[in-house]
PASEBA-1860 file (N, C-alpha, C; in nm, 3 decimals):
! residues 280
1> MGALWRHW> 7.343/12.670/6.290/7.428/12.684/6.162/7.492/12.828/6.177 ~ 7.424/12.927/6.212/7.493/13.065/6.223/7.598/13.060/6.325 ~ 7.581/13.000/6.439/7.683/12.997/6.542/7.806/12.923/6.489 ~ 7.785/12.825/6.412/7.903/12.740/6.357/7.986/12.827/6.266 ~ 7.928/12.890/6.166/8.021/12.968/6.070/8.079/13.085/6.140 ~ 8.005/13.145/6.238/8.062/13.252/6.320/8.188/13.207/6.403 ~ 8.172/13.084/6.457/8.284/13.024/6.527/8.411/13.016/6.440 ~ 8.389/12.967/6.323/8.508/12.951/6.234/8.552/13.088/6.181
9> RDRLAQHG> 8.458/13.174/6.161/8.499/13.312/6.120/8.600/13.372/6.224 ~ 8.567/13.358/6.349/8.649/13.408/6.458/8.783/13.332/6.464 ~ 8.780/13.202/6.442/8.903/13.130/6.439/8.993/13.173/6.321 ~ 8.935/13.194/6.206/9.012/13.237/6.096/9.079/13.379/6.121 ~ 8.990/13.465/6.176/9.030/13.606/6.201/9.149/13.605/6.306 ~ 9.135/13.517/6.414/9.240/13.513/6.511/9.380/13.468/6.448 ~ 9.369/13.386/6.339/9.488/13.342/6.281/9.538/13.437/6.170 ~ 9.476/13.556/6.153/9.519/13.652/6.059/9.477/13.623/5.915
17> VPCADVDA> 9.375/13.540/5.895/9.323/13.502/5.759/9.253/13.624/5.705 ~ 9.291/13.684/5.596/9.215/13.794/5.537/9.078/13.750/5.492 ~ 8.977/13.842/5.508/8.838/13.820/5.464/8.783/13.693/5.539 ~ 8.811/13.689/5.668/8.770/13.562/5.740/8.615/13.553/5.744 ~ 8.538/13.662/5.737/8.396/13.655/5.737/8.353/13.587/5.607 ~ 8.399/13.639/5.497/8.359/13.583/5.366/8.404/13.440/5.348 ~ 8.524/13.410/5.390/8.581/13.277/5.375/8.488/13.173/5.451 ~ 8.458/13.204/5.575/8.385/13.128/5.659/8.241/13.104/5.602
25> KILTGAVL> 8.179/13.198/5.545/8.051/13.181/5.481/8.060/13.094/5.359 ~ 8.157/13.120/5.271/8.172/13.045/5.149/8.194/12.903/5.175 ~ 8.289/12.862/5.271/8.324/12.732/5.294/8.211/12.650/5.370 ~ 8.156/12.718/5.467/8.036/12.658/5.536/7.919/12.631/5.431 ~ 7.896/12.733/5.349/7.788/12.718/5.255/7.817/12.602/5.149 ~ 7.949/12.592/5.110/7.982/12.482/5.011/7.952/12.342/5.074 ~ 7.991/12.328/5.201/7.964/12.196/5.261/7.809/12.172/5.276 ~ 7.739/12.273/5.319/7.592/12.259/5.332/7.509/12.271/5.207
33> GLDGLGLA> 7.573/12.304/5.096/7.501/12.323/4.983/7.411/12.450/4.967 ~ 7.466/12.561/5.041/7.385/12.687/5.049/7.470/12.795/5.002 ~ 7.404/12.900/4.938/7.472/13.021/4.904/7.452/13.120/5.026 ~ 7.498/13.240/5.008/7.491/13.338/5.114/7.351/13.358/5.164 ~ 7.259/13.372/5.075/7.116/13.391/5.114/7.069/13.272/5.188 ~ 7.102/13.154/5.131/7.056/13.022/5.212/7.108/13.018/5.349 ~ 7.234/13.058/5.373/7.293/13.069/5.501/7.216/13.168/5.591 ~ 7.179/13.277/5.536/7.108/13.379/5.616/6.973/13.331/5.652
41> VGEAGPVS> 6.902/13.279/5.556/6.757/13.230/5.578/6.762/13.107/5.674 ~ 6.857/13.028/5.660/6.863/12.900/5.745/6.963/12.916/5.870 ~ 6.961/13.040/5.918/7.050/13.071/6.031/7.041/12.976/6.142 ~ 6.923/12.928/6.174/6.890/12.837/6.292/6.882/12.701/6.252 ~ 6.914/12.663/6.124/6.898/12.535/6.070/6.988/12.423/6.136 ~ 6.955/12.302/6.125/7.039/12.199/6.188/7.164/12.164/6.100 ~ 7.268/12.121/6.159/7.384/12.074/6.098/7.413/11.940/6.149 ~ 7.434/11.844/6.061/7.455/11.706/6.114/7.597/11.685/6.159
49> PAQREQIK> 7.629/11.583/6.238/7.767/11.560/6.285/7.861/11.539/6.170 ~ 7.817/11.476/6.061/7.905/11.463/5.942/7.938/11.588/5.882 ~ 7.840/11.675/5.876/7.863/11.808/5.812/7.961/11.893/5.898 ~ 7.947/11.877/6.030/8.033/11.953/6.117/8.170/11.914/6.106 ~ 8.202/11.780/6.076/8.337/11.734/6.049/8.386/11.783/5.919 ~ 8.299/11.777/5.817/8.341/11.838/5.686/8.373/11.979/5.690 ~ 8.299/12.054/5.761/8.323/12.200/5.783/8.458/12.216/5.855 ~ 8.478/12.137/5.963/8.608/12.148/6.036/8.727/12.121/5.939
57> AVMERRLA> 8.710/12.017/5.857/8.819/11.976/5.767/8.852/12.088/5.673 ~ 8.748/12.150/5.606/8.777/12.255/5.509/8.842/12.380/5.580 ~ 8.780/12.408/5.698/8.833/12.529/5.773/8.971/12.506/5.822 ~ 9.018/12.390/5.846/9.163/12.367/5.893/9.246/12.378/5.771 ~ 9.202/12.341/5.652/9.282/12.362/5.531/9.295/12.514/5.507 ~ 9.199/12.597/5.534/9.212/12.738/5.520/9.306/12.796/5.626 ~ 9.298/12.746/5.748/9.384/12.790/5.858/9.528/12.755/5.814 ~ 9.549/12.656/5.738/9.683/12.616/5.695/9.738/12.694/5.581
65> GEPVARIM> 9.651/12.788/5.525/9.692/12.885/5.424/9.645/12.846/5.287 ~ 9.571/12.737/5.276/9.526/12.703/5.137/9.420/12.799/5.094 ~ 9.431/12.846/4.970/9.318/12.943/4.921/9.195/12.883/4.915 ~ 9.080/12.963/4.929/8.949/12.910/4.924/8.918/12.843/4.794 ~ 8.969/12.904/4.673/8.945/12.849/4.550/8.996/12.713/4.532 ~ 9.115/12.682/4.592/9.174/12.551/4.579/9.093/12.449/4.664 ~ 9.047/12.501/4.784/8.964/12.403/4.866/8.833/12.373/4.792 ~ 8.780/12.468/4.724/8.651/12.455/4.658/8.681/12.370/4.521
73> GHREFYGL> 8.790/12.394/4.466/8.830/12.318/4.341/8.783/12.380/4.216 ~ 8.741/12.505/4.222/8.701/12.577/4.108/8.709/12.726/4.131 ~ 8.698/12.799/4.026/8.704/12.958/4.026/8.637/13.014/3.911 ~ 8.562/13.126/3.937/8.495/13.199/3.828/8.601/13.288/3.754 ~ 8.588/13.290/3.629/8.667/13.375/3.542/8.597/13.413/3.420 ~ 8.589/13.544/3.397/8.507/13.600/3.280/8.362/13.541/3.267 ~ 8.306/13.533/3.386/8.165/13.481/3.391/8.143/13.333/3.376 ~ 8.253/13.259/3.367/8.251/13.110/3.353/8.320/13.043/3.472
81> DFVLGAAT> 8.279/12.919/3.499/8.337/12.853/3.612/8.446/12.753/3.563 ~ 8.563/12.759/3.618/8.672/12.677/3.574/8.719/12.580/3.694 ~ 8.737/12.452/3.653/8.790/12.355/3.742/8.942/12.385/3.756 ~ 8.990/12.369/3.880/9.135/12.393/3.906/9.203/12.259/3.934 ~ 9.337/12.270/3.925/9.419/12.154/3.959/9.544/12.190/4.021 ~ 9.617/12.097/4.078/9.738/12.130/4.155/9.842/12.202/4.056 ~ 9.842/12.169/3.929/9.936/12.219/3.833/9.894/12.341/3.767 ~ 9.781/12.413/3.812/9.733/12.528/3.747/9.728/12.645/3.851
89> LIPRPETE> 9.745/12.761/3.804/9.720/12.882/3.878/9.568/12.894/3.899 ~ 9.533/12.977/3.999/9.395/13.021/4.016/9.376/13.134/3.923 ~ 9.279/13.132/3.829/9.256/13.242/3.741/9.228/13.370/3.818 ~ 9.279/13.481/3.775/9.266/13.617/3.845/9.191/13.719/3.763 ~ 9.119/13.806/3.827/9.041/13.911/3.755/9.131/13.992/3.654 ~ 9.257/14.019/3.697/9.346/14.096/3.611/9.368/14.033/3.476 ~ 9.370/13.895/3.472/9.398/13.834/3.340/9.283/13.847/3.246 ~ 9.167/13.890/3.295/9.048/13.909/3.207/9.082/14.017/3.100
97> LLVDLALA> 9.183/14.114/3.134/9.225/14.204/3.039/9.270/14.141/2.904 ~ 9.338/14.034/2.910/9.377/13.955/2.781/9.261/13.912/2.709 ~ 9.162/13.866/2.775/9.033/13.824/2.706/8.965/13.942/2.641 ~ 8.959/14.045/2.707/8.887/14.178/2.655/8.975/14.214/2.527 ~ 9.099/14.214/2.538/9.182/14.258/2.417/9.163/14.166/2.300 ~ 9.163/14.038/2.335/9.149/13.936/2.223/9.009/13.949/2.156 ~ 8.908/13.968/2.234/8.777/13.983/2.175/8.763/14.110/2.095 ~ 8.830/14.210/2.141/8.830/14.332/2.053/8.904/14.316/1.925
105> VIGGRDAD> 9.008/14.240/1.928/9.081/14.218/1.805/9.007/14.118/1.707 ~ 8.949/14.016/1.764/8.882/13.913/1.677/8.750/13.965/1.635 ~ 8.672/14.025/1.721/8.536/14.069/1.685/8.460/13.943/1.645 ~ 8.378/13.952/1.544/8.291/13.840/1.501/8.341/13.762/1.384 ~ 8.467/13.778/1.351/8.529/13.715/1.230/8.592/13.582/1.264 ~ 8.620/13.510/1.154/8.707/13.390/1.168/8.840/13.436/1.218 ~ 8.909/13.365/1.308/9.036/13.408/1.360/9.099/13.284/1.431 ~ 9.237/13.278/1.421/9.310/13.173/1.489/9.396/13.244/1.584
113> FLDLGTGT> 9.400/13.184/1.707/9.491/13.248/1.809/9.561/13.138/1.888 ~ 9.675/13.176/1.952/9.760/13.089/2.031/9.763/13.126/2.174 ~ 9.744/13.038/2.260/9.752/13.070/2.407/9.874/12.986/2.460 ~ 9.975/13.053/2.503/10.095/12.984/2.553/10.102/12.978/2.709 ~ 10.114/12.858/2.765/10.110/12.842/2.909/9.967/12.848/2.947 ~ 9.887/12.765/2.892/9.731/12.781/2.911/9.685/12.749/3.049 ~ 9.749/12.656/3.122/9.703/12.623/3.261/9.561/12.563/3.256 ~ 9.465/12.626/3.326/9.331/12.586/3.326/9.260/12.595/3.187
121> GCIAIAIL> 9.323/12.664/3.096/9.265/12.703/2.975/9.175/12.817/2.973 ~ 9.175/12.892/3.090/9.067/12.998/3.113/9.077/13.103/3.004 ~ 9.196/13.147/2.962/9.199/13.254/2.862/9.140/13.205/2.732 ~ 9.194/13.099/2.679/9.152/13.053/2.551/9.000/13.005/2.546 ~ 8.954/12.950/2.656/8.810/12.907/2.661/8.724/13.024/2.677 ~ 8.761/13.120/2.757/8.666/13.239/2.769/8.666/13.309/2.641 ~ 8.764/13.317/2.565/8.763/13.386/2.429/8.677/13.305/2.336 ~ 8.695/13.166/2.330/8.615/13.088/2.239/8.470/13.088/2.273
129> ANAPRARA> 8.438/13.100/2.408/8.300/13.108/2.450/8.227/13.224/2.398 ~ 8.304/13.333/2.379/8.248/13.462/2.338/8.280/13.498/2.197 ~ 8.351/13.412/2.122/8.380/13.434/1.978/8.362/13.307/1.906 ~ 8.238/13.278/1.873/8.199/13.145/1.818/8.262/13.109/1.689 ~ 8.334/13.202/1.608/8.398/13.169/1.487/8.545/13.162/1.501 ~ 8.592/13.178/1.621/8.740/13.172/1.649/8.781/13.025/1.681 ~ 8.917/13.005/1.656/8.971/12.873/1.675/9.109/12.909/1.763 ~ 9.139/12.810/1.841/9.261/12.829/1.930/9.344/12.705/1.937
137> VAVDLSAE> 9.474/12.731/1.955/9.577/12.623/1.996/9.628/12.682/2.126 ~ 9.619/12.587/2.226/9.677/12.615/2.362/9.778/12.514/2.404 ~ 9.887/12.571/2.454/10.011/12.493/2.483/10.039/12.506/2.625 ~ 10.091/12.389/2.687/10.136/12.384/2.836/10.239/12.289/2.840 ~ 10.341/12.305/2.917/10.442/12.214/2.948/10.396/12.101/3.040 ~ 10.306/12.127/3.126/10.247/12.033/3.223/10.130/11.943/3.162 ~ 10.152/11.819/3.162/10.052/11.729/3.113/9.927/11.733/3.215 ~ 9.966/11.744/3.344/9.848/11.759/3.438/9.761/11.881/3.421
145> ALVVATEN> 9.826/11.988/3.385/9.747/12.111/3.346/9.657/12.092/3.234 ~ 9.715/12.020/3.137/9.634/11.993/3.012/9.520/11.903/3.037 ~ 9.524/11.813/3.131/9.405/11.735/3.170/9.291/11.830/3.227 ~ 9.336/11.926/3.303/9.241/12.024/3.359/9.182/12.103/3.252 ~ 9.264/12.155/3.156/9.217/12.240/3.047/9.122/12.156/2.958 ~ 9.150/12.033/2.933/9.061/11.947/2.856/8.919/11.939/2.927 ~ 8.921/11.920/3.054/8.791/11.907/3.125/8.717/12.043/3.117 ~ 8.788/12.150/3.128/8.724/12.278/3.120/8.671/12.309/2.980
153> AAIHAVTD> 8.737/12.269/2.877/8.695/12.285/2.743/8.569/12.203/2.718 ~ 8.562/12.088/2.780/8.437/12.011/2.762/8.322/12.067/2.831 ~ 8.349/12.122/2.955/8.236/12.183/3.035/8.179/12.298/2.955 ~ 8.263/12.376/2.888/8.215/12.495/2.817/8.191/12.477/2.672 ~ 8.199/12.351/2.630/8.153/12.314/2.488/8.238/12.381/2.381 ~ 8.370/12.394/2.398/8.456/12.449/2.300/8.557/12.346/2.245 ~ 8.544/12.226/2.282/8.644/12.130/2.242/8.675/12.121/2.101 ~ 8.566/12.134/2.016/8.583/12.124/1.870/8.662/12.243/1.809
161> RLELLAGS> 8.685/12.346/1.888/8.761/12.468/1.837/8.890/12.489/1.916 ~ 8.925/12.398/1.997/9.042/12.416/2.082/9.141/12.296/2.073 ~ 9.258/12.326/2.025/9.359/12.218/2.014/9.450/12.239/2.130 ~ 9.472/12.133/2.209/9.560/12.140/2.331/9.684/12.063/2.292 ~ 9.800/12.122/2.319/9.928/12.066/2.284/10.024/12.065/2.401 ~ 10.097/11.958/2.430/10.197/11.952/2.537/10.335/11.995/2.477 ~ 10.397/12.074/2.557/10.534/12.122/2.516/10.571/12.257/2.573 ~ 10.693/12.301/2.541/10.740/12.428/2.585/10.723/12.534/2.486
169> WFEPIGPN> 10.640/12.631/2.519/10.616/12.751/2.439/10.583/12.714/2.292 ~ 10.672/12.754/2.195/10.635/12.729/2.053/10.672/12.600/1.997 ~ 10.746/12.508/2.078/10.796/12.386/2.030/10.699/12.295/1.969 ~ 10.574/12.282/2.030/10.487/12.177/1.968/10.398/12.249/1.846 ~ 10.433/12.372/1.817/10.342/12.434/1.720/10.384/12.405/1.574 ~ 10.505/12.391/1.557/10.560/12.373/1.416/10.600/12.504/1.358 ~ 10.701/12.503/1.271/10.761/12.633/1.226/10.668/12.708/1.123 ~ 10.573/12.643/1.058/10.499/12.714/0.954/10.361/12.758/0.995
177> RRVDLILS> 10.329/12.729/1.124/10.190/12.766/1.162/10.181/12.910/1.203 ~ 10.095/12.990/1.148/10.077/13.126/1.183/9.931/13.166/1.224 ~ 9.929/13.250/1.321/9.793/13.285/1.373/9.776/13.434/1.375 ~ 9.658/13.481/1.402/9.617/13.616/1.406/9.663/13.688/1.545 ~ 9.670/13.605/1.648/9.694/13.665/1.777/9.766/13.554/1.868 ~ 9.866/13.600/1.940/9.937/13.522/2.041/9.912/13.586/2.176 ~ 9.869/13.502/2.269/9.841/13.554/2.410/9.922/13.466/2.501 ~ 9.967/13.520/2.610/10.026/13.443/2.720/10.014/13.520/2.853
185> NPPYIASP> 9.992/13.440/2.958/10.013/13.489/3.101/10.128/13.398/3.154 ~ 10.249/13.431/3.114/10.361/13.344/3.160/10.409/13.362/3.305 ~ 10.489/13.269/3.355/10.550/13.290/3.481/10.631/13.419/3.474 ~ 10.621/13.509/3.570/10.693/13.633/3.555/10.757/13.682/3.697 ~ 10.745/13.592/3.791/10.801/13.626/3.929/10.952/13.596/3.920 ~ 11.033/13.690/3.960/11.185/13.671/3.963/11.213/13.561/4.073 ~ 11.302/13.473/4.038/11.334/13.361/4.127/11.359/13.401/4.272 ~ 11.452/13.508/4.295/11.478/13.538/4.425/11.371/13.594/4.513
193> VIADLARD> 11.251/13.637/4.442/11.144/13.695/4.515/11.038/13.590/4.561 ~ 11.052/13.467/4.508/10.947/13.380/4.534/10.937/13.338/4.683 ~ 11.045/13.337/4.754/11.037/13.305/4.888/10.965/13.411/4.980 ~ 10.956/13.532/4.917/10.886/13.638/4.991/10.740/13.656/4.952 ~ 10.687/13.564/4.859/10.544/13.573/4.821/10.460/13.540/4.942 ~ 10.324/13.573/4.928/10.239/13.536/5.031/10.226/13.390/5.046 ~ 10.197/13.337/5.160/10.207/13.191/5.193/10.111/13.116/5.099 ~ 9.987/13.164/5.077/9.895/13.097/4.994/9.949/13.071/4.851
201> VREHDPML> 10.034/13.169/4.805/10.091/13.155/4.675/10.219/13.068/4.671 ~ 10.314/13.093/4.752/10.439/13.018/4.746/10.416/12.875/4.792 ~ 10.313/12.839/4.882/10.296/12.700/4.927/10.196/12.627/4.836 ~ 10.111/12.690/4.761/10.002/12.627/4.697/9.995/12.646/4.545 ~ 10.058/12.740/4.492/10.056/12.764/4.349/10.178/12.681/4.282 ~ 10.155/12.628/4.167/10.268/12.545/4.108/10.388/12.636/4.068 ~ 10.511/12.594/4.109/10.632/12.667/4.086/10.653/12.688/3.936 ~ 10.618/12.592/3.856/10.639/12.601/3.710/10.565/12.714/3.654
209> ALDGGPDG> 10.446/12.756/3.712/10.372/12.874/3.669/10.408/13.003/3.734 ~ 10.498/13.001/3.824/10.540/13.127/3.896/10.675/13.178/3.850 ~ 10.772/13.082/3.845/10.920/13.120/3.834/10.949/13.165/3.697 ~ 10.988/13.292/3.690/11.020/13.358/3.559/11.169/13.366/3.539 ~ 11.250/13.306/3.615/11.385/13.310/3.604/11.450/13.418/3.688 ~ 11.586/13.435/3.681/11.654/13.532/3.776/11.592/13.672/3.779 ~ 11.549/13.728/3.662/11.493/13.860/3.657/11.339/13.867/3.619 ~ 11.277/13.746/3.619/11.135/13.733/3.584/11.102/13.746/3.443
217> LAPYRIIV> 11.199/13.770/3.354/11.175/13.796/3.209/11.209/13.683/3.119 ~ 11.262/13.559/3.176/11.302/13.458/3.087/11.195/13.415/2.987 ~ 11.070/13.387/3.037/10.960/13.348/2.938/10.932/13.452/2.827 ~ 10.942/13.579/2.868/10.915/13.684/2.767/11.018/13.683/2.660 ~ 11.144/13.654/2.690/11.242/13.648/2.592/11.217/13.540/2.486 ~ 11.169/13.430/2.536/11.138/13.318/2.446/11.016/13.346/2.361 ~ 10.904/13.402/2.423/10.785/13.425/2.356/10.801/13.540/2.249 ~ 10.871/13.637/2.289/10.898/13.753/2.190/10.980/13.707/2.076
225> AGARDHLR> 11.087/13.625/2.104/11.177/13.585/1.995/11.106/13.497/1.895 ~ 11.003/13.423/1.934/10.932/13.333/1.836/10.805/13.405/1.784 ~ 10.752/13.506/1.836/10.623/13.564/1.798/10.609/13.593/1.649 ~ 10.716/13.668/1.596/10.694/13.713/1.455/10.688/13.592/1.353 ~ 10.761/13.483/1.389/10.755/13.359/1.314/10.621/13.286/1.313 ~ 10.537/13.324/1.406/10.411/13.260/1.418/10.287/13.346/1.406 ~ 10.315/13.483/1.377/10.212/13.574/1.358/10.197/13.611/1.212 ~ 10.068/13.624/1.170/10.043/13.669/1.034/10.073/13.814/1.025
233> PGGQLAVE> 10.095/13.869/0.912/10.118/14.013/0.895/9.996/14.089/0.963 ~ 10.041/14.185/1.047/9.933/14.260/1.119/9.879/14.189/1.244 ~ 9.933/14.071/1.269/9.890/13.998/1.393/9.947/14.059/1.515 ~ 9.886/14.027/1.626/9.930/14.092/1.756/9.980/13.983/1.853 ~ 10.074/14.040/1.934/10.122/13.958/2.057/10.075/14.042/2.174 ~ 10.015/13.968/2.272/9.978/14.030/2.398/10.009/13.951/2.520 ~ 10.081/14.004/2.616/10.122/13.919/2.738/10.084/14.000/2.860 ~ 10.049/13.917/2.965/10.037/13.973/3.097/10.172/13.995/3.150
241> IGYDQGGA> 10.186/14.087/3.242/10.313/14.129/3.301/10.300/14.151/3.447 ~ 10.408/14.162/3.518/10.407/14.210/3.663/10.402/14.356/3.660 ~ 10.361/14.418/3.768/10.328/14.559/3.773/10.446/14.649/3.741 ~ 10.572/14.595/3.757/10.690/14.675/3.737/10.767/14.631/3.608 ~ 10.706/14.554/3.521/10.772/14.494/3.406/10.743/14.571/3.278 ~ 10.657/14.673/3.277/10.612/14.720/3.147/10.724/14.779/3.065 ~ 10.820/14.851/3.116/10.926/14.904/3.037/11.015/14.797/2.982 ~ 11.050/14.697/3.067/11.146/14.598/3.022/11.086/14.510/2.910
249> VSDLFARA> 10.957/14.467/2.926/10.894/14.390/2.826/10.862/14.459/2.699 ~ 10.826/14.586/2.708/10.811/14.677/2.597/10.939/14.682/2.512 ~ 11.050/14.697/2.581/11.180/14.701/2.518/11.213/14.574/2.441 ~ 11.170/14.454/2.497/11.193/14.325/2.436/11.102/14.319/2.303 ~ 10.977/14.377/2.312/10.890/14.380/2.194/10.957/14.466/2.077 ~ 11.009/14.577/2.121/11.068/14.672/2.024/11.188/14.608/1.957 ~ 11.277/14.548/2.037/11.398/14.494/1.983/11.369/14.369/1.885 ~ 11.253/14.310/1.911/11.210/14.197/1.817/11.144/14.253/1.691
257> GLSDIRII> 11.127/14.378/1.680/11.073/14.437/1.552/10.918/14.448/1.561 ~ 10.852/14.438/1.678/10.713/14.456/1.680/10.685/14.612/1.682 ~ 10.572/14.646/1.641/10.541/14.787/1.627/10.413/14.823/1.713 ~ 10.380/14.955/1.715/10.257/15.007/1.789/10.251/14.937/1.930 ~ 10.363/14.944/1.998/10.367/14.874/2.125/10.289/14.966/2.230 ~ 10.211/14.904/2.316/10.153/14.984/2.421/10.131/14.906/2.543 ~ 10.123/14.974/2.658/10.102/14.906/2.791/9.965/14.943/2.836 ~ 9.896/14.830/2.873/9.755/14.855/2.923/9.754/14.826/3.079
265> SDLAGLDR> 9.686/14.923/3.145/9.672/14.919/3.291/9.552/14.845/3.337 ~ 9.562/14.782/3.448/9.438/14.717/3.515/9.361/14.821/3.587 ~ 9.251/14.778/3.651/9.166/14.863/3.720/9.226/14.929/3.844 ~ 9.337/14.875/3.886/9.410/14.940/3.999/9.513/15.050/3.953 ~ 9.518/15.054/3.818/9.614/15.159/3.756/9.754/15.102/3.743 ~ 9.775/14.969/3.760/9.903/14.907/3.749/9.914/14.853/3.602 ~ 10.043/14.869/3.561/10.077/14.799/3.429/10.042/14.651/3.432 ~ 9.968/14.607/3.332/9.929/14.466/3.338/9.945/14.389/3.205
273> VVVGHNIG> 9.934/14.452/3.093/9.945/14.383/2.966/10.026/14.470/2.867 ~ 10.113/14.404/2.797/10.189/14.471/2.678/10.138/14.403/2.552 ~ 10.114/14.486/2.450/10.067/14.439/2.335/10.143/14.511/2.215 ~ 10.178/14.428/2.111/10.247/14.485/1.993/10.205/14.419/1.872 ~ 10.234/14.478/1.752/10.187/14.431/1.618/10.304/14.381/1.543 ~ 10.269/14.282/1.459/10.375/14.225/1.359/10.352/14.308/1.226 ~ 10.453/14.381/1.187/10.439/14.471/1.074/10.447/14.391/0.945 ~ 10.467/14.256/0.950/10.464/14.172/0.833/10.608/14.133/0.783
END
């Protein structure tokens, strides 16, 4: 067993795959039903011919640039496990900042929030799992993504507090519906830059969830323009941004009449979230 995963570790490394050691262990362990400790303890354990073929198949997918999370079909986010789909992004640790912010705003009270471009549903579901009196509406243009979000909501037992709607941004919400908080991790990659993204992103992430238009700001213009019509007085809008978009998105917030605008940095010190208040 040990010789097998080391063989694939070396193959991955030779092909320039980052974290080849970790990836080889995770994928080998997934096929064998073992975690890292199990692999270490069972170093000399047998591997059947069928398992060898399965390991070869997943390693070849990794060699072709497919991310480990997509091969596995799920990813951890905010301490919860989320099923992935072809139409959803892989949840990233940076996005947990939106969950932290939402939980600080909601606290233990009754609250309604809106998640625009929900994908896997990870933002809305993580909030609901930690705020038992909150309710959410989550919107996505992709019907396939909403199937995945529905499955994740059921897994984490929040279906009764999560309404999933198909459509573009605010369109399925209705003009009179107002909430305490609007959240979004929208597409924010400028169209001309997409061809230069890492292979695992440009070849395996859904383009609908990446392409933010010519300057990467098109979704923010739509979200900011509709935010005040759907926020209660004192409500907040919070969006994830690219590392170099803090100034531009803050300016959009200001021009829309939002107040107390601030930029929140991630653990790497990069601008990651812009938040603003509806003054009523």
